[in-house]
C-alpha angles and dihedrals in degrees: 000000000000139000116245134174087256097051140286112322121224134174088235140004119201117202111215134035101219130102092305098044095049091049091048091049093050097047096041091050089053090068095049103261124146105240135183124186117204127191136175092220124088093233145034121272110072109210089008090055092054100041107075099145122136113278096015109158140137121280093207121073121259091249093082104018094092140074114269099193100080117064089191092057092044095050098042102044119082119200115214103201142012096256104031118219122239094261091055092050091051089048090051093050091049089051091050090050092053097038091053095037094239100142093081088068100044127092115194136190098039127098127214108239100178138008116191130180125216120207090197095062099017090229136122121233115206118198113203129206093251089059096255123125137217129196126208144169091218132030123195122194112213095163096135129248094247104039108100106081121217120224119203121246097232122157111247096011090133090055097061107123096212131066120286119207130184116214091233093051100043114160109261092225091056131244122265105233099164112132091359131131103235126195113204113198112195139027104214123121094295096047091048091054091043102051101072089047095049094044089054092062109018123089090226135000121201112195117203110201130188104169121014121222137221096244118199104212121210143155133241111221122181119275111241127221089246089055093052092048092050089049092052092050095056102022094129091053091048093050093047092051088053092047092052094047118095092237099034101252131122094239133133116274116232119228104193135071120240087233096055098064130066124255095262093053093043090053093048091053093046091051096048093050091045087054091048085058141219123020092357088086090055096043111030108042107074141343098246111043088110097040108036121064088205094053091043090054093051089054090045091055093049091051093047086054090054091053090052089049096051103037110070100197108076094208092051090046091052092052092050092051115096112224103155095067137025129243113291091029082112125029099265114245125215118237132202102202095331098141095038088056089072090065090067115101092230095058122087128180121213121189111220096174097076093029108030128207108276099193147322117249129189087263102047145291126323115214110187098322098327118103117210107205114222142177098194129027117206118193115206090167099139136229144294088249131211099355102033099086092042095054096041091087131033113272101182119194135167117345092009093288115148124219087244093055092046094054093041088053102040104017122237111343123170137129109240090336087282109092137019126210112253094030106087117202092002113128135183130215108208090358123168114297094031117125128288095238149126092294101222089074100056090035091059100037091044092055089049092047091051091046089058094043094053093043087053091047094051092044093052100039095249109154100185136044113186135150114260120230089243093053093047094051092047092052091045091056092041091052090049093048094050091048094051089054089065134064088236094079101060096025088049091056089051091050098043091238119189092234090067093040091250096134096060115075109236097010118137109260105236136127110270100182134058106243097181090098132277090253092055090047090055089052091052089052088050092054093054091048093046089057094055094269095302111181087041099063116080110251093014094106113195132342106260091241088069094056113099111232132169098228119058116232110229093216109110125228110269124229106272090207092064122092117273111279095019118141114270124245126221117266118225119246110258097030115128096021106306114134116259108273095022122118114274119251110268131227114244100021141045120210117234115266116247117236110272115242125200088258095050092050090059088058096051124100128175094358099301132085115271091344097172093052090047092054090052091055093045092052090053095049111034146341123261117296109255095017115153113225108252096243100036127113115215115212139178 
C-alpha cells in the first residue's frame, strides 16, 4: 500500500467483515495483494455481528457451515451443537480472524459512504463516514444478501410508548422481557426462531402474522467428540458433497420422483425426513419437490398435516397453515419448537392478512378495531434482500451512473452475480443472481474464483475486469430460464418471497437468485475461467460455451482451476446437471434443449434434468471442476 494525497492506496478494498469478507481477505492476500477490509460494525461477523435476537442460530448443520480451506481452523475448532447459535458463530469467526492473522488488515467501526471509479486513473476512491478516503484498484462488496433490515410502514409506529426492536438490530446487551407483553410482528426465519424464546420469558406474546410459512422443525443435539473426529477425517469429502449439491449441503441425493411411488411409500419417506429434521425434508425426500407443482403440492399437504398434528387449537392451526402457495414458494425456515409454542397459554396468533393492522398507538397495535396492548414491540420484518446493501451507498461507475440507477433503469444485470457492466474492477460476493444455497459454499468458492481471476489479470497485463453487455444479458436470461423451471418462481410471487422482491413495497418484481443449482453455477464460473475470463474482459463478448449452436463441439470443458492455457481434462458424465449416462456438456457449444414434456418436467430440479441424480454421479466420479484443494495456497 502507499500513501497518496487522495488516501491510502491498496490493491483491493473489501467492504464487509463477515463470512465473505474474511474469505476474500485470506485468499487475496495469498496472491500477494495489499488488502484492507472495512466494516461499519464494531466487530467481526457481518450479519452474525448484527443479529443478536433471542434464538438466533444457523439453519444449516455445522457440517458445512465452516470454511474448508484451512486445515488448522478445521482441526482446532470444536462445534458444540448441530445448529450453532449466533454467539458460537461469532466466536468461530473471531477465532478464524485470529488464527489466520486477518485482524491487521481489518478496519472496523467506519462505514463506506461512496465508492467512485475514475476512468482516467483506473482506480476506485472510497469515501468513509469519518471523512477519510481510500483508493484501490479493486473493490469487492461483501455486504451480505440479508443485511439491510426492512421496517414496516405502519401509521403511528413512532408513537408507540414502549421500546421497539428490530431483530437485525437487537441490543447487544439484550432486552429484559420478563413479565412483559410482547408483540412479535413477522413470521419469517427470524420470527420463527424468536417465538419459542420470547414465549419462555414474556408474560404474553402476541404474534402478528401476514403470510404463514412451511416450517421444517428440527432439534439441535450436542456434537460429540466422535462426530467431530469423523468430520475432520473426511472434511474434504464433506465439503465437496456440499459443493456438488444444488443447495450447497452435504446431504443424500434422492433418486425417485414423488409421483413414481405409491401413497404409503411417499408417506414413509416424508415422515422419515421430517423426523431427520430441518433441510433434510426439502433435500432428501424426492427429486422433484422444487420442480413439479404436483410433487410440491404433495409435500405441502404433508406439512399442513404436521401443523394440525402439533398445534392443539384448530383455529390457530388453520391460520398457521399456508394455503395460498405451495412448499418452496418461500425459502423454508427451520424451527426449534415453533409450532409447539402456540400451545402455550401465553401465546396468541393474530391474522393481519385478512384484517390488516390499522395503526400503532402508544399502547399497542390496532388490528381492525381491536387494540392489542403491548409493552414491547419486536419487528421481525425481514430485509431488502440481495440488492439492499449494495444500493444503500453510492457505487459510482462509468459516466457517473450509480449501481442503484443502473438497476432501477435496466433491472438486475450482472454476470454470474460477480460483476456489472459499467463498473470496472468492482466485484460482488453473494451478489444478485448467485445461487440460493447454503452460503458458505458460494462464499468460499467465490473467493477462490476471484483469487484466480485477479492472478490471471495481473499475470497477463489485464487492467480491467468488467462484465460485458453480452454476458450480462445471457446470465439474466439464464437466471430467468432456470427460475421458470422451478415451482419457486410462480409460487414465490404468490407468497411475496424476498428472492423475487415481493417483500419490499415498490420493488421491481424479478428473480434475484439463480435457481439452476449451486453445482451448475460453479460449472458456469468454471467455463468463464477456462476461456480466459471471457465475459469479464471488455470486448470479449461471451464465453463460447454460452453460445447456442446446433452442432455440439466434442471438446470437453477444461478444469477452471488449472493455469490459463493448460490442457483440458475430461468432464464426467452427469456433472453439472446432465442425467447419468448422458453426454457431458461440451466447451464451445451448447446443444439445443429438447421441448419439455409433462413427464420431463417432473424429472427436472433446479433448472436441469435429473439434477439430484446428476449430483450423486458427480460426487462418485470427481470433485468440482475448478475446486481449490482445501489446504492449498495459490500463488502467482
